[in-house]
mmCIF file of the N, C-alpha and C atoms, coordinates in Angstrom:
data_MODEL
# 
_entry.id   MODEL 
# 
loop_
_atom_site.group_PDB 
_atom_site.id 
_atom_site.type_symbol 
_atom_site.label_atom_id 
_atom_site.label_alt_id 
_atom_site.label_comp_id 
_atom_site.label_asym_id 
_atom_site.label_entity_id 
_atom_site.label_seq_id 
_atom_site.pdbx_PDB_ins_code 
_atom_site.Cartn_x 
_atom_site.Cartn_y 
_atom_site.Cartn_z 
_atom_site.occupancy 
_atom_site.B_iso_or_equiv 
_atom_site.pdbx_formal_charge 
_atom_site.auth_seq_id 
_atom_site.auth_comp_id 
_atom_site.auth_asym_id 
_atom_site.auth_atom_id 
_atom_site.pdbx_PDB_model_num 
ATOM 1   N N  . UNK A 1 1  ? 79.844 207.990 272.453 1.00 0.00 ? 1  UNK A N  1 
ATOM 2   C CA . UNK A 1 1  ? 80.453 206.782 271.910 1.00 0.00 ? 1  UNK A CA 1 
ATOM 3   C C  . UNK A 1 1  ? 79.597 205.553 272.231 1.00 0.00 ? 1  UNK A C  1 
ATOM 4   N N  . UNK A 1 2  ? 78.891 205.585 273.349 1.00 0.00 ? 2  UNK A N  1 
ATOM 5   C CA . UNK A 1 2  ? 78.038 204.449 273.719 1.00 0.00 ? 2  UNK A CA 1 
ATOM 6   C C  . UNK A 1 2  ? 76.932 204.262 272.684 1.00 0.00 ? 2  UNK A C  1 
ATOM 7   N N  . UNK A 1 3  ? 76.343 205.361 272.226 1.00 0.00 ? 3  UNK A N  1 
ATOM 8   C CA . UNK A 1 3  ? 75.279 205.273 271.234 1.00 0.00 ? 3  UNK A CA 1 
ATOM 9   C C  . UNK A 1 3  ? 75.830 204.741 269.910 1.00 0.00 ? 3  UNK A C  1 
ATOM 10  N N  . UNK A 1 4  ? 77.032 205.154 269.549 1.00 0.00 ? 4  UNK A N  1 
ATOM 11  C CA . UNK A 1 4  ? 77.671 204.675 268.327 1.00 0.00 ? 4  UNK A CA 1 
ATOM 12  C C  . UNK A 1 4  ? 77.936 203.166 268.424 1.00 0.00 ? 4  UNK A C  1 
ATOM 13  N N  . UNK A 1 5  ? 78.411 202.729 269.568 1.00 0.00 ? 5  UNK A N  1 
ATOM 14  C CA . UNK A 1 5  ? 78.655 201.299 269.794 1.00 0.00 ? 5  UNK A CA 1 
ATOM 15  C C  . UNK A 1 5  ? 77.356 200.510 269.652 1.00 0.00 ? 5  UNK A C  1 
ATOM 16  N N  . UNK A 1 6  ? 76.270 201.018 270.219 1.00 0.00 ? 6  UNK A N  1 
ATOM 17  C CA . UNK A 1 6  ? 74.970 200.341 270.125 1.00 0.00 ? 6  UNK A CA 1 
ATOM 18  C C  . UNK A 1 6  ? 74.524 200.226 268.674 1.00 0.00 ? 6  UNK A C  1 
ATOM 19  N N  . UNK A 1 7  ? 74.721 201.282 267.902 1.00 0.00 ? 7  UNK A N  1 
ATOM 20  C CA . UNK A 1 7  ? 74.316 201.263 266.494 1.00 0.00 ? 7  UNK A CA 1 
ATOM 21  C C  . UNK A 1 7  ? 75.144 200.268 265.682 1.00 0.00 ? 7  UNK A C  1 
ATOM 22  N N  . UNK A 1 8  ? 76.447 200.171 265.988 1.00 0.00 ? 8  UNK A N  1 
ATOM 23  C CA . UNK A 1 8  ? 77.291 199.179 265.311 1.00 0.00 ? 8  UNK A CA 1 
ATOM 24  C C  . UNK A 1 8  ? 76.849 197.772 265.703 1.00 0.00 ? 8  UNK A C  1 
ATOM 25  N N  . UNK A 1 9  ? 76.569 197.552 266.978 1.00 0.00 ? 9  UNK A N  1 
ATOM 26  C CA . UNK A 1 9  ? 76.078 196.239 267.434 1.00 0.00 ? 9  UNK A CA 1 
ATOM 27  C C  . UNK A 1 9  ? 74.766 195.879 266.732 1.00 0.00 ? 9  UNK A C  1 
ATOM 28  N N  . UNK A 1 10 ? 73.881 196.865 266.588 1.00 0.00 ? 10 UNK A N  1 
ATOM 29  C CA . UNK A 1 10 ? 72.613 196.620 265.887 1.00 0.00 ? 10 UNK A CA 1 
ATOM 30  C C  . UNK A 1 10 ? 72.863 196.224 264.430 1.00 0.00 ? 10 UNK A C  1 
ATOM 31  N N  . UNK A 1 11 ? 73.839 196.869 263.798 1.00 0.00 ? 11 UNK A N  1 
ATOM 32  C CA . UNK A 1 11 ? 74.194 196.521 262.419 1.00 0.00 ? 11 UNK A CA 1 
ATOM 33  C C  . UNK A 1 11 ? 74.750 195.099 262.359 1.00 0.00 ? 11 UNK A C  1 
ATOM 34  N N  . UNK A 1 12 ? 75.591 194.740 263.329 1.00 0.00 ? 12 UNK A N  1 
ATOM 35  C CA . UNK A 1 12 ? 76.137 193.382 263.361 1.00 0.00 ? 12 UNK A CA 1 
ATOM 36  C C  . UNK A 1 12 ? 75.036 192.349 263.571 1.00 0.00 ? 12 UNK A C  1 
ATOM 37  N N  . UNK A 1 13 ? 74.020 192.719 264.356 1.00 0.00 ? 13 UNK A N  1 
ATOM 38  C CA . UNK A 1 13 ? 72.909 191.798 264.585 1.00 0.00 ? 13 UNK A CA 1 
ATOM 39  C C  . UNK A 1 13 ? 72.162 191.477 263.288 1.00 0.00 ? 13 UNK A C  1 
ATOM 40  N N  . UNK A 1 14 ? 72.222 192.385 262.312 1.00 0.00 ? 14 UNK A N  1 
ATOM 41  C CA . UNK A 1 14 ? 71.578 192.140 261.017 1.00 0.00 ? 14 UNK A CA 1 
ATOM 42  C C  . UNK A 1 14 ? 72.282 191.026 260.242 1.00 0.00 ? 14 UNK A C  1 
ATOM 43  N N  . UNK A 1 15 ? 73.581 190.918 260.407 1.00 0.00 ? 15 UNK A N  1 
ATOM 44  C CA . UNK A 1 15 ? 74.356 189.945 259.627 1.00 0.00 ? 15 UNK A CA 1 
ATOM 45  C C  . UNK A 1 15 ? 74.685 188.673 260.412 1.00 0.00 ? 15 UNK A C  1 
ATOM 46  N N  . UNK A 1 16 ? 74.547 188.725 261.728 1.00 0.00 ? 16 UNK A N  1 
ATOM 47  C CA . UNK A 1 16 ? 74.895 187.559 262.559 1.00 0.00 ? 16 UNK A CA 1 
ATOM 48  C C  . UNK A 1 16 ? 74.178 186.268 262.166 1.00 0.00 ? 16 UNK A C  1 
ATOM 49  N N  . UNK A 1 17 ? 72.887 186.291 261.844 1.00 0.00 ? 17 UNK A N  1 
ATOM 50  C CA . UNK A 1 17 ? 72.228 185.026 261.478 1.00 0.00 ? 17 UNK A CA 1 
ATOM 51  C C  . UNK A 1 17 ? 72.915 184.314 260.308 1.00 0.00 ? 17 UNK A C  1 
ATOM 52  N N  . UNK A 1 18 ? 73.427 185.076 259.359 1.00 0.00 ? 18 UNK A N  1 
ATOM 53  C CA . UNK A 1 18 ? 74.114 184.489 258.198 1.00 0.00 ? 18 UNK A CA 1 
ATOM 54  C C  . UNK A 1 18 ? 75.459 183.891 258.611 1.00 0.00 ? 18 UNK A C  1 
ATOM 55  N N  . UNK A 1 19 ? 76.162 184.593 259.493 1.00 0.00 ? 19 UNK A N  1 
ATOM 56  C CA . UNK A 1 19 ? 77.444 184.081 259.983 1.00 0.00 ? 19 UNK A CA 1 
ATOM 57  C C  . UNK A 1 19 ? 77.237 182.819 260.818 1.00 0.00 ? 19 UNK A C  1 
ATOM 58  N N  . UNK A 1 20 ? 76.241 182.861 261.691 1.00 0.00 ? 20 UNK A N  1 
ATOM 59  C CA . UNK A 1 20 ? 75.975 181.724 262.571 1.00 0.00 ? 20 UNK A CA 1 
ATOM 60  C C  . UNK A 1 20 ? 75.509 180.506 261.780 1.00 0.00 ? 20 UNK A C  1 
ATOM 61  N N  . UNK A 1 21 ? 74.818 180.728 260.670 1.00 0.00 ? 21 UNK A N  1 
ATOM 62  C CA . UNK A 1 21 ? 74.366 179.611 259.833 1.00 0.00 ? 21 UNK A CA 1 
ATOM 63  C C  . UNK A 1 21 ? 75.551 178.809 259.313 1.00 0.00 ? 21 UNK A C  1 
ATOM 64  N N  . UNK A 1 22 ? 76.710 179.461 259.192 1.00 0.00 ? 22 UNK A N  1 
ATOM 65  C CA . UNK A 1 22 ? 77.919 178.784 258.723 1.00 0.00 ? 22 UNK A CA 1 
ATOM 66  C C  . UNK A 1 22 ? 78.893 178.481 259.863 1.00 0.00 ? 22 UNK A C  1 
ATOM 67  N N  . UNK A 1 23 ? 78.414 178.591 261.097 1.00 0.00 ? 23 UNK A N  1 
ATOM 68  C CA . UNK A 1 23 ? 79.252 178.246 262.243 1.00 0.00 ? 23 UNK A CA 1 
ATOM 69  C C  . UNK A 1 23 ? 80.173 179.351 262.717 1.00 0.00 ? 23 UNK A C  1 
ATOM 70  N N  . UNK A 1 24 ? 79.904 180.583 262.314 1.00 0.00 ? 24 UNK A N  1 
ATOM 71  C CA . UNK A 1 24 ? 80.766 181.695 262.704 1.00 0.00 ? 24 UNK A CA 1 
ATOM 72  C C  . UNK A 1 24 ? 80.016 182.767 263.465 1.00 0.00 ? 24 UNK A C  1 
ATOM 73  N N  . UNK A 1 25 ? 80.721 183.811 263.811 1.00 0.00 ? 25 UNK A N  1 
ATOM 74  C CA . UNK A 1 25 ? 80.136 184.967 264.486 1.00 0.00 ? 25 UNK A CA 1 
ATOM 75  C C  . UNK A 1 25 ? 81.162 186.098 264.434 1.00 0.00 ? 25 UNK A C  1 
ATOM 76  N N  . UNK A 1 26 ? 80.780 187.244 264.949 1.00 0.00 ? 26 UNK A N  1 
ATOM 77  C CA . UNK A 1 26 ? 81.665 188.399 264.985 1.00 0.00 ? 26 UNK A CA 1 
ATOM 78  C C  . UNK A 1 26 ? 81.417 189.147 266.289 1.00 0.00 ? 26 UNK A C  1 
ATOM 79  N N  . UNK A 1 27 ? 82.479 189.723 266.835 1.00 0.00 ? 27 UNK A N  1 
ATOM 80  C CA . UNK A 1 27 ? 82.383 190.465 268.081 1.00 0.00 ? 27 UNK A CA 1 
ATOM 81  C C  . UNK A 1 27 ? 83.033 191.835 267.892 1.00 0.00 ? 27 UNK A C  1 
ATOM 82  N N  . UNK A 1 28 ? 82.372 192.876 268.365 1.00 0.00 ? 28 UNK A N  1 
ATOM 83  C CA . UNK A 1 28 ? 82.940 194.230 268.318 1.00 0.00 ? 28 UNK A CA 1 
ATOM 84  C C  . UNK A 1 28 ? 83.951 194.361 269.446 1.00 0.00 ? 28 UNK A C  1 
ATOM 85  N N  . UNK A 1 29 ? 85.211 194.613 269.089 1.00 0.00 ? 29 UNK A N  1 
ATOM 86  C CA . UNK A 1 29 ? 86.276 194.770 270.076 1.00 0.00 ? 29 UNK A CA 1 
ATOM 87  C C  . UNK A 1 29 ? 86.305 196.215 270.580 1.00 0.00 ? 29 UNK A C  1 
ATOM 88  N N  . UNK A 1 30 ? 86.293 197.156 269.634 1.00 0.00 ? 30 UNK A N  1 
ATOM 89  C CA . UNK A 1 30 ? 86.331 198.575 270.002 1.00 0.00 ? 30 UNK A CA 1 
ATOM 90  C C  . UNK A 1 30 ? 85.995 199.432 268.796 1.00 0.00 ? 30 UNK A C  1 
ATOM 91  N N  . UNK A 1 31 ? 85.701 200.679 269.078 1.00 0.00 ? 31 UNK A N  1 
ATOM 92  C CA . UNK A 1 31 ? 85.613 201.704 268.045 1.00 0.00 ? 31 UNK A CA 1 
ATOM 93  C C  . UNK A 1 31 ? 86.696 202.716 268.404 1.00 0.00 ? 31 UNK A C  1 
ATOM 94  N N  . UNK A 1 32 ? 87.646 202.905 267.497 1.00 0.00 ? 32 UNK A N  1 
ATOM 95  C CA . UNK A 1 32 ? 88.777 203.787 267.778 1.00 0.00 ? 32 UNK A CA 1 
ATOM 96  C C  . UNK A 1 32 ? 88.348 205.253 267.741 1.00 0.00 ? 32 UNK A C  1 
ATOM 97  N N  . UNK A 1 33 ? 89.234 206.133 268.168 1.00 0.00 ? 33 UNK A N  1 
ATOM 98  C CA . UNK A 1 33 ? 88.966 207.572 268.115 1.00 0.00 ? 33 UNK A CA 1 
ATOM 99  C C  . UNK A 1 33 ? 88.754 208.048 266.684 1.00 0.00 ? 33 UNK A C  1 
ATOM 100 N N  . UNK A 1 34 ? 89.339 207.305 265.723 1.00 0.00 ? 34 UNK A N  1 
ATOM 101 C CA . UNK A 1 34 ? 89.182 207.644 264.303 1.00 0.00 ? 34 UNK A CA 1 
ATOM 102 C C  . UNK A 1 34 ? 87.899 207.048 263.726 1.00 0.00 ? 34 UNK A C  1 
ATOM 103 N N  . UNK A 1 35 ? 87.081 206.464 264.590 1.00 0.00 ? 35 UNK A N  1 
ATOM 104 C CA . UNK A 1 35 ? 85.807 205.836 264.216 1.00 0.00 ? 35 UNK A CA 1 
ATOM 105 C C  . UNK A 1 35 ? 85.985 204.619 263.308 1.00 0.00 ? 35 UNK A C  1 
ATOM 106 N N  . UNK A 1 36 ? 87.016 203.836 263.594 1.00 0.00 ? 36 UNK A N  1 
ATOM 107 C CA . UNK A 1 36 ? 87.221 202.549 262.930 1.00 0.00 ? 36 UNK A CA 1 
ATOM 108 C C  . UNK A 1 36 ? 86.685 201.465 263.864 1.00 0.00 ? 36 UNK A C  1 
ATOM 109 N N  . UNK A 1 37 ? 85.782 200.644 263.337 1.00 0.00 ? 37 UNK A N  1 
ATOM 110 C CA . UNK A 1 37 ? 85.245 199.536 264.119 1.00 0.00 ? 37 UNK A CA 1 
ATOM 111 C C  . UNK A 1 37 ? 86.222 198.369 264.014 1.00 0.00 ? 37 UNK A C  1 
ATOM 112 N N  . UNK A 1 38 ? 86.731 197.914 265.140 1.00 0.00 ? 38 UNK A N  1 
ATOM 113 C CA . UNK A 1 38 ? 87.659 196.778 265.171 1.00 0.00 ? 38 UNK A CA 1 
ATOM 114 C C  . UNK A 1 38 ? 86.874 195.559 265.644 1.00 0.00 ? 38 UNK A C  1 
ATOM 115 N N  . UNK A 1 39 ? 86.901 194.520 264.841 1.00 0.00 ? 39 UNK A N  1 
ATOM 116 C CA . UNK A 1 39 ? 86.092 193.332 265.080 1.00 0.00 ? 39 UNK A CA 1 
ATOM 117 C C  . UNK A 1 39 ? 86.948 192.098 265.246 1.00 0.00 ? 39 UNK A C  1 
ATOM 118 N N  . UNK A 1 40 ? 86.409 191.124 265.950 1.00 0.00 ? 40 UNK A N  1 
ATOM 119 C CA . UNK A 1 40 ? 87.048 189.818 266.034 1.00 0.00 ? 40 UNK A CA 1 
ATOM 120 C C  . UNK A 1 40 ? 86.113 188.811 265.388 1.00 0.00 ? 40 UNK A C  1 
ATOM 121 N N  . UNK A 1 41 ? 86.633 188.082 264.408 1.00 0.00 ? 41 UNK A N  1 
ATOM 122 C CA . UNK A 1 41 ? 85.856 187.018 263.780 1.00 0.00 ? 41 UNK A CA 1 
ATOM 123 C C  . UNK A 1 41 ? 85.965 185.783 264.657 1.00 0.00 ? 41 UNK A C  1 
ATOM 124 N N  . UNK A 1 42 ? 84.846 185.111 264.843 1.00 0.00 ? 42 UNK A N  1 
ATOM 125 C CA . UNK A 1 42 ? 84.778 183.986 265.768 1.00 0.00 ? 42 UNK A CA 1 
ATOM 126 C C  . UNK A 1 42 ? 84.336 182.712 265.050 1.00 0.00 ? 42 UNK A C  1 
ATOM 127 N N  . UNK A 1 43 ? 84.632 181.583 265.676 1.00 0.00 ? 43 UNK A N  1 
ATOM 128 C CA . UNK A 1 43 ? 84.196 180.291 265.143 1.00 0.00 ? 43 UNK A CA 1 
ATOM 129 C C  . UNK A 1 43 ? 84.749 180.034 263.758 1.00 0.00 ? 43 UNK A C  1 
ATOM 130 N N  . UNK A 1 44 ? 83.896 179.540 262.876 1.00 0.00 ? 44 UNK A N  1 
ATOM 131 C CA . UNK A 1 44 ? 84.316 179.188 261.518 1.00 0.00 ? 44 UNK A CA 1 
ATOM 132 C C  . UNK A 1 44 ? 84.819 180.403 260.738 1.00 0.00 ? 44 UNK A C  1 
ATOM 133 N N  . UNK A 1 45 ? 84.403 181.595 261.116 1.00 0.00 ? 45 UNK A N  1 
ATOM 134 C CA . UNK A 1 45 ? 84.827 182.801 260.388 1.00 0.00 ? 45 UNK A CA 1 
ATOM 135 C C  . UNK A 1 45 ? 86.326 183.064 260.524 1.00 0.00 ? 45 UNK A C  1 
ATOM 136 N N  . UNK A 1 46 ? 86.932 182.583 261.619 1.00 0.00 ? 46 UNK A N  1 
ATOM 137 C CA . UNK A 1 46 ? 88.365 182.823 261.825 1.00 0.00 ? 46 UNK A CA 1 
ATOM 138 C C  . UNK A 1 46 ? 89.221 182.128 260.779 1.00 0.00 ? 46 UNK A C  1 
ATOM 139 N N  . UNK A 1 47 ? 88.806 180.930 260.384 1.00 0.00 ? 47 UNK A N  1 
ATOM 140 C CA . UNK A 1 47 ? 89.658 180.137 259.497 1.00 0.00 ? 47 UNK A CA 1 
ATOM 141 C C  . UNK A 1 47 ? 89.104 179.971 258.091 1.00 0.00 ? 47 UNK A C  1 
ATOM 142 N N  . UNK A 1 48 ? 87.961 180.544 257.823 1.00 0.00 ? 48 UNK A N  1 
ATOM 143 C CA . UNK A 1 48 ? 87.332 180.386 256.513 1.00 0.00 ? 48 UNK A CA 1 
ATOM 144 C C  . UNK A 1 48 ? 88.124 181.121 255.434 1.00 0.00 ? 48 UNK A C  1 
ATOM 145 N N  . UNK A 1 49 ? 88.299 180.462 254.290 1.00 0.00 ? 49 UNK A N  1 
ATOM 146 C CA . UNK A 1 49 ? 89.044 181.081 253.189 1.00 0.00 ? 49 UNK A CA 1 
ATOM 147 C C  . UNK A 1 49 ? 88.295 182.275 252.599 1.00 0.00 ? 49 UNK A C  1 
ATOM 148 N N  . UNK A 1 50 ? 87.019 182.384 252.865 1.00 0.00 ? 50 UNK A N  1 
ATOM 149 C CA . UNK A 1 50 ? 86.215 183.496 252.349 1.00 0.00 ? 50 UNK A CA 1 
ATOM 150 C C  . UNK A 1 50 ? 86.061 184.622 253.369 1.00 0.00 ? 50 UNK A C  1 
ATOM 151 N N  . UNK A 1 51 ? 86.756 184.540 254.490 1.00 0.00 ? 51 UNK A N  1 
ATOM 152 C CA . UNK A 1 51 ? 86.544 185.518 255.558 1.00 0.00 ? 51 UNK A CA 1 
ATOM 153 C C  . UNK A 1 51 ? 86.879 186.948 255.144 1.00 0.00 ? 51 UNK A C  1 
ATOM 154 N N  . UNK A 1 52 ? 87.880 187.144 254.288 1.00 0.00 ? 52 UNK A N  1 
ATOM 155 C CA . UNK A 1 52 ? 88.203 188.495 253.837 1.00 0.00 ? 52 UNK A CA 1 
ATOM 156 C C  . UNK A 1 52 ? 87.049 189.073 253.013 1.00 0.00 ? 52 UNK A C  1 
ATOM 157 N N  . UNK A 1 53 ? 86.458 188.244 252.154 1.00 0.00 ? 53 UNK A N  1 
ATOM 158 C CA . UNK A 1 53 ? 85.323 188.705 251.359 1.00 0.00 ? 53 UNK A CA 1 
ATOM 159 C C  . UNK A 1 53 ? 84.114 188.969 252.256 1.00 0.00 ? 53 UNK A C  1 
ATOM 160 N N  . UNK A 1 54 ? 83.885 188.087 253.214 1.00 0.00 ? 54 UNK A N  1 
ATOM 161 C CA . UNK A 1 54 ? 82.787 188.284 254.166 1.00 0.00 ? 54 UNK A CA 1 
ATOM 162 C C  . UNK A 1 54 ? 82.976 189.594 254.903 1.00 0.00 ? 54 UNK A C  1 
ATOM 163 N N  . UNK A 1 55 ? 84.205 189.870 255.306 1.00 0.00 ? 55 UNK A N  1 
ATOM 164 C CA . UNK A 1 55 ? 84.522 191.084 256.038 1.00 0.00 ? 55 UNK A CA 1 
ATOM 165 C C  . UNK A 1 55 ? 84.189 192.319 255.215 1.00 0.00 ? 55 UNK A C  1 
ATOM 166 N N  . UNK A 1 56 ? 84.642 192.351 253.953 1.00 0.00 ? 56 UNK A N  1 
ATOM 167 C CA . UNK A 1 56 ? 84.458 193.537 253.110 1.00 0.00 ? 56 UNK A CA 1 
ATOM 168 C C  . UNK A 1 56 ? 83.041 193.652 252.565 1.00 0.00 ? 56 UNK A C  1 
ATOM 169 N N  . UNK A 1 57 ? 82.559 192.592 251.928 1.00 0.00 ? 57 UNK A N  1 
ATOM 170 C CA . UNK A 1 57 ? 81.281 192.658 251.218 1.00 0.00 ? 57 UNK A CA 1 
ATOM 171 C C  . UNK A 1 57 ? 80.084 192.528 252.148 1.00 0.00 ? 57 UNK A C  1 
ATOM 172 N N  . UNK A 1 58 ? 80.255 191.840 253.264 1.00 0.00 ? 58 UNK A N  1 
ATOM 173 C CA . UNK A 1 58 ? 79.122 191.625 254.152 1.00 0.00 ? 58 UNK A CA 1 
ATOM 174 C C  . UNK A 1 58 ? 79.144 192.523 255.369 1.00 0.00 ? 58 UNK A C  1 
ATOM 175 N N  . UNK A 1 59 ? 80.118 192.315 256.222 1.00 0.00 ? 59 UNK A N  1 
ATOM 176 C CA . UNK A 1 59 ? 80.151 193.002 257.511 1.00 0.00 ? 59 UNK A CA 1 
ATOM 177 C C  . UNK A 1 59 ? 80.411 194.498 257.354 1.00 0.00 ? 59 UNK A C  1 
ATOM 178 N N  . UNK A 1 60 ? 81.468 194.862 256.624 1.00 0.00 ? 60 UNK A N  1 
ATOM 179 C CA . UNK A 1 60 ? 81.799 196.284 256.474 1.00 0.00 ? 60 UNK A CA 1 
ATOM 180 C C  . UNK A 1 60 ? 80.679 197.044 255.773 1.00 0.00 ? 60 UNK A C  1 
ATOM 181 N N  . UNK A 1 61 ? 80.130 196.461 254.731 1.00 0.00 ? 61 UNK A N  1 
ATOM 182 C CA . UNK A 1 61 ? 79.044 197.111 253.983 1.00 0.00 ? 61 UNK A CA 1 
ATOM 183 C C  . UNK A 1 61 ? 77.832 197.342 254.888 1.00 0.00 ? 61 UNK A C  1 
ATOM 184 N N  . UNK A 1 62 ? 77.487 196.357 255.689 1.00 0.00 ? 62 UNK A N  1 
ATOM 185 C CA . UNK A 1 62 ? 76.336 196.475 256.594 1.00 0.00 ? 62 UNK A CA 1 
ATOM 186 C C  . UNK A 1 62 ? 76.568 197.563 257.636 1.00 0.00 ? 62 UNK A C  1 
ATOM 187 N N  . UNK A 1 63 ? 77.759 197.583 258.226 1.00 0.00 ? 63 UNK A N  1 
ATOM 188 C CA . UNK A 1 63 ? 78.050 198.599 259.239 1.00 0.00 ? 63 UNK A CA 1 
ATOM 189 C C  . UNK A 1 63 ? 78.035 199.998 258.631 1.00 0.00 ? 63 UNK A C  1 
ATOM 190 N N  . UNK A 1 64 ? 78.717 200.185 257.506 1.00 0.00 ? 64 UNK A N  1 
ATOM 191 C CA . UNK A 1 64 ? 78.809 201.526 256.916 1.00 0.00 ? 64 UNK A CA 1 
ATOM 192 C C  . UNK A 1 64 ? 77.455 202.030 256.421 1.00 0.00 ? 64 UNK A C  1 
ATOM 193 N N  . UNK A 1 65 ? 76.609 201.124 255.965 1.00 0.00 ? 65 UNK A N  1 
ATOM 194 C CA . UNK A 1 65 ? 75.270 201.532 255.517 1.00 0.00 ? 65 UNK A CA 1 
ATOM 195 C C  . UNK A 1 65 ? 74.425 201.970 256.720 1.00 0.00 ? 65 UNK A C  1 
ATOM 196 N N  . UNK A 1 66 ? 74.545 201.258 257.839 1.00 0.00 ? 66 UNK A N  1 
ATOM 197 C CA . UNK A 1 66 ? 73.743 201.552 259.030 1.00 0.00 ? 66 UNK A CA 1 
ATOM 198 C C  . UNK A 1 66 ? 74.323 202.667 259.888 1.00 0.00 ? 66 UNK A C  1 
ATOM 199 N N  . UNK A 1 67 ? 75.664 202.787 259.874 1.00 0.00 ? 67 UNK A N  1 
ATOM 200 C CA . UNK A 1 67 ? 76.351 203.764 260.735 1.00 0.00 ? 67 UNK A CA 1 
ATOM 201 C C  . UNK A 1 67 ? 77.377 204.514 259.873 1.00 0.00 ? 67 UNK A C  1 
ATOM 202 N N  . UNK A 1 68 ? 76.920 205.498 259.087 1.00 0.00 ? 68 UNK A N  1 
ATOM 203 C CA . UNK A 1 68 ? 77.825 206.176 258.147 1.00 0.00 ? 68 UNK A CA 1 
ATOM 204 C C  . UNK A 1 68 ? 78.998 206.908 258.800 1.00 0.00 ? 68 UNK A C  1 
ATOM 205 N N  . UNK A 1 69 ? 78.931 207.164 260.102 1.00 0.00 ? 69 UNK A N  1 
ATOM 206 C CA . UNK A 1 69 ? 80.049 207.823 260.784 1.00 0.00 ? 69 UNK A CA 1 
ATOM 207 C C  . UNK A 1 69 ? 81.276 206.928 260.864 1.00 0.00 ? 69 UNK A C  1 
ATOM 208 N N  . UNK A 1 70 ? 81.093 205.621 260.761 1.00 0.00 ? 70 UNK A N  1 
ATOM 209 C CA . UNK A 1 70 ? 82.212 204.687 260.831 1.00 0.00 ? 70 UNK A CA 1 
ATOM 210 C C  . UNK A 1 70 ? 83.063 204.853 259.568 1.00 0.00 ? 70 UNK A C  1 
ATOM 211 N N  . UNK A 1 71 ? 84.344 205.122 259.770 1.00 0.00 ? 71 UNK A N  1 
ATOM 212 C CA . UNK A 1 71 ? 85.236 205.396 258.636 1.00 0.00 ? 71 UNK A CA 1 
ATOM 213 C C  . UNK A 1 71 ? 85.900 204.150 258.084 1.00 0.00 ? 71 UNK A C  1 
ATOM 214 N N  . UNK A 1 72 ? 85.942 203.089 258.883 1.00 0.00 ? 72 UNK A N  1 
ATOM 215 C CA . UNK A 1 72 ? 86.570 201.858 258.429 1.00 0.00 ? 72 UNK A CA 1 
ATOM 216 C C  . UNK A 1 72 ? 86.196 200.704 259.336 1.00 0.00 ? 72 UNK A C  1 
ATOM 217 N N  . UNK A 1 73 ? 86.415 199.504 258.823 1.00 0.00 ? 73 UNK A N  1 
ATOM 218 C CA . UNK A 1 73 ? 86.144 198.288 259.587 1.00 0.00 ? 73 UNK A CA 1 
ATOM 219 C C  . UNK A 1 73 ? 87.348 197.368 259.388 1.00 0.00 ? 73 UNK A C  1 
ATOM 220 N N  . UNK A 1 74 ? 87.875 196.844 260.484 1.00 0.00 ? 74 UNK A N  1 
ATOM 221 C CA . UNK A 1 74 ? 89.007 195.932 260.372 1.00 0.00 ? 74 UNK A CA 1 
ATOM 222 C C  . UNK A 1 74 ? 88.863 194.795 261.370 1.00 0.00 ? 74 UNK A C  1 
ATOM 223 N N  . UNK A 1 75 ? 89.395 193.650 260.974 1.00 0.00 ? 75 UNK A N  1 
ATOM 224 C CA . UNK A 1 75 ? 89.393 192.492 261.865 1.00 0.00 ? 75 UNK A CA 1 
ATOM 225 C C  . UNK A 1 75 ? 90.729 192.440 262.584 1.00 0.00 ? 75 UNK A C  1 
ATOM 226 N N  . UNK A 1 76 ? 90.683 192.190 263.873 1.00 0.00 ? 76 UNK A N  1 
ATOM 227 C CA . UNK A 1 76 ? 91.912 192.130 264.656 1.00 0.00 ? 76 UNK A CA 1 
ATOM 228 C C  . UNK A 1 76 ? 92.601 190.784 264.524 1.00 0.00 ? 76 UNK A C  1 
ATOM 229 N N  . UNK A 1 77 ? 91.899 189.767 264.017 1.00 0.00 ? 77 UNK A N  1 
ATOM 230 C CA . UNK A 1 77 ? 92.459 188.423 263.977 1.00 0.00 ? 77 UNK A CA 1 
ATOM 231 C C  . UNK A 1 77 ? 92.381 187.784 262.597 1.00 0.00 ? 77 UNK A C  1 
ATOM 232 N N  . UNK A 1 78 ? 92.316 188.600 261.567 1.00 0.00 ? 78 UNK A N  1 
ATOM 233 C CA . UNK A 1 78 ? 92.204 188.078 260.199 1.00 0.00 ? 78 UNK A CA 1 
ATOM 234 C C  . UNK A 1 78 ? 93.558 188.133 259.517 1.00 0.00 ? 78 UNK A C  1 
ATOM 235 N N  . UNK A 1 79 ? 94.004 187.004 259.021 1.00 0.00 ? 79 UNK A N  1 
ATOM 236 C CA . UNK A 1 79 ? 95.268 186.946 258.313 1.00 0.00 ? 79 UNK A CA 1 
ATOM 237 C C  . UNK A 1 79 ? 94.985 187.033 256.823 1.00 0.00 ? 79 UNK A C  1 
ATOM 238 N N  . UNK A 1 80 ? 95.508 188.041 256.140 1.00 0.00 ? 80 UNK A N  1 
ATOM 239 C CA . UNK A 1 80 ? 95.250 188.172 254.706 1.00 0.00 ? 80 UNK A CA 1 
ATOM 240 C C  . UNK A 1 80 ? 95.786 186.979 253.923 1.00 0.00 ? 80 UNK A C  1 
ATOM 241 N N  . UNK A 1 81 ? 95.050 186.589 252.908 1.00 0.00 ? 81 UNK A N  1 
ATOM 242 C CA . UNK A 1 81 ? 95.501 185.495 252.023 1.00 0.00 ? 81 UNK A CA 1 
ATOM 243 C C  . UNK A 1 81 ? 96.579 186.018 251.104 1.00 0.00 ? 81 UNK A C  1 
ATOM 244 N N  . UNK A 1 82 ? 97.548 185.168 250.755 1.00 0.00 ? 82 UNK A N  1 
ATOM 245 C CA . UNK A 1 82 ? 98.647 185.591 249.883 1.00 0.00 ? 82 UNK A CA 1 
ATOM 246 C C  . UNK A 1 82 ? 98.389 185.158 248.472 1.00 0.00 ? 82 UNK A C  1 
# 
């Protein structure tokens, strides 16, 4: 699991410069037994109206491309838009 965590962190490092450019960041909280990466969006990413799209199109896509064993990606602090 440690190697899997490192690979997910490496994938996040690929997208972090883009998040930080907009005042945000992301932190890996855990990888569940079902291989779901649970993330916390930080800074501007927490309240951005585009955070759901960033999560799906940017972060999740990057992780799944780099670490195909990951079955899902979810944010622990993201409130879905209605």
